[in-house]
C-alpha positions in Angstrom: 4.4 -54.5 118.8 2.8 -52.0 116.4 -0.8 -53.0 115.5 0.1 -52.5 111.8 2.3 -55.7 112.0 -0.3 -58.0 113.7 -2.9 -60.1 112.1 -6.2 -58.2 112.4 -8.6 -61.2 112.8 -7.4 -64.5 114.4 -11.0 -65.7 114.8 -10.7 -68.1 111.9 -13.7 -66.5 110.3 -14.0 -65.6 106.7 -11.8 -63.0 105.2 -13.5 -59.6 105.3 -14.1 -58.3 101.8 -13.6 -54.6 101.2 -16.8 -52.6 101.6 -18.7 -51.6 98.5 -18.3 -48.0 97.6 -21.0 -45.6 98.9 -22.4 -42.8 96.7 -21.3 -39.3 97.6 -24.8 -38.1 96.9 -27.5 -37.6 99.5 -29.4 -41.0 99.9 -32.9 -39.8 99.0 -35.4 -42.6 99.0 -39.0 -43.0 98.1 -41.3 -44.9 100.5 -41.1 -47.9 98.1 -37.3 -47.6 98.0 -37.0 -47.5 101.7 -39.1 -50.7 101.9 -36.9 -52.3 99.3 -33.8 -51.5 101.3 -35.3 -52.9 104.5 -36.4 -56.1 102.7 -32.9 -56.5 101.2 -31.3 -56.1 104.7 -33.6 -58.7 106.1 -32.9 -61.1 103.2 -29.1 -60.6 103.7 -29.4 -61.2 107.5 -31.2 -64.5 106.8 -28.6 -65.5 104.2 -25.7 -64.7 106.5 -27.3 -66.7 109.3 -27.9 -69.7 107.0 -24.4 -69.6 105.7 -22.9 -69.4 109.2 -25.0 -72.4 110.3 -24.4 -74.4 107.1 -22.3 -77.6 107.2 -20.3 -76.3 104.3 -19.2 -73.2 106.2 -15.6 -74.2 106.4 -15.4 -75.5 102.9 -16.2 -72.3 101.1 -16.1 -69.0 103.0 -16.5 -66.8 99.9 -20.3 -66.8 99.8 -20.4 -65.7 103.5 -17.9 -63.0 102.9 -19.9 -61.7 100.0 -23.2 -61.8 102.0 -21.6 -60.0 104.9 -20.2 -57.3 102.7 -23.6 -56.8 101.0 -25.3 -56.7 104.4 -22.8 -53.9 105.5 -23.7 -52.0 102.4 -27.5 -52.4 102.9 -27.1 -51.3 106.6 -25.1 -48.2 105.5 -27.6 -47.2 102.9 -30.5 -47.6 105.4 -28.5 -45.5 108.0 -28.1 -42.7 105.5 -31.6 -42.9 103.9 -33.5 -39.6 103.7 -37.2 -40.4 103.1 -38.9 -38.1 100.7 -42.7 -38.1 100.9 -44.6 -36.7 98.0 -47.4 -34.2 98.6 -50.9 -35.4 97.8 -52.4 -34.8 94.4 -50.7 -34.1 91.0 -47.5 -32.0 91.3 -47.2 -29.0 89.1 -43.5 -29.6 88.5 -41.2 -32.6 88.3 -40.0 -33.6 91.8 -38.2 -36.5 93.3 -40.5 -39.5 93.3 -42.8 -38.2 90.5 -43.4 -39.8 87.1 -42.9 -37.6 84.1 -43.9 -38.3 80.5 -41.8 -36.7 77.8 -41.8 -36.6 74.0 -38.5 -36.3 72.0 -38.0 -34.3 68.9 -39.5 -37.1 66.8 -42.6 -37.4 68.9 -41.6 -40.6 70.7 -43.0 -40.7 74.2 -41.4 -42.2 77.3 -42.3 -42.1 81.0 -39.7 -42.0 83.8 -40.0 -42.0 87.6 -37.3 -40.2 89.5 -36.1 -42.4 92.4 -33.1 -43.0 94.7 -30.0 -44.7 93.5 -30.8 -48.1 95.1 -34.2 -48.1 93.6 -33.2 -47.2 90.0 -34.0 -49.6 87.2 -33.6 -47.7 83.9 -35.1 -50.6 81.9 -38.3 -50.2 84.0 -38.3 -46.4 83.7 -37.0 -45.8 87.2 -34.1 -43.3 87.0 -31.9 -42.1 89.7 -32.2 -38.5 90.8 -28.5 -37.9 90.1 -28.6 -39.1 86.5 -28.2 -36.5 83.7 -31.8 -37.2 82.5 -33.3 -36.7 86.0 -31.2 -33.5 86.6 -32.5 -32.1 83.3 -36.1 -32.9 84.2 -36.2 -31.9 87.9 -38.3 -28.7 88.4 -39.7 -28.7 84.9 -43.4 -28.1 84.3 -45.8 -29.4 81.6 -45.0 -27.7 78.4 -41.3 -27.1 79.2 -38.6 -28.3 76.8 -35.5 -29.5 78.6 -32.1 -30.4 77.1 -30.8 -33.9 78.0 -27.0 -33.9 77.4 -25.9 -37.3 76.3 -22.5 -38.6 75.0 -24.0 -38.8 71.5 -25.3 -35.3 71.6 -28.1 -33.2 73.2 -31.7 -34.3 73.0 -34.6 -32.0 73.5 -37.5 -33.4 75.5 -40.9 -31.8 76.0 -42.6 -32.5 79.3 -46.1 -33.6 78.4 -47.3 -35.0 81.7 -46.4 -35.2 85.4 -48.0 -37.7 87.8 -47.7 -38.7 91.4 -47.2 -42.5 91.4 -49.1 -42.9 94.7 -52.2 -41.0 93.5 
């Protein structure tokens, strides 16, 4: 019989959820981002083990399916991680992993650190290297004015400082 017409998994285990989509972009990570991915993988391995051992295992398989799916995602992101180390000292231009302070047209200042997709937390100033803001800032030097194209219009930002977060 053709494999397409047979049940894939007769093991009685939880239904396998579809994998989370992976980014098409290179998976650049900072040292901190790599450690976060490793920690997340470890947490998920522990969670999967606990869920498999739990007495409620057969009552509700959904949490296990979710944890297994999330673990597969973490493992895939770790397997594709490209560690980017920063040079020592203060960089002369905005690079992956650097922090950059900018001022907008009204003089309001903001500081962003350019990180990998899994480490991004915009509310904390951590922006992914593939975001429009990061793409506008990458390679800029202090004194440069860059254009950040947003849906509401273009904003000019002046680079007023660049720092290496590990210095």
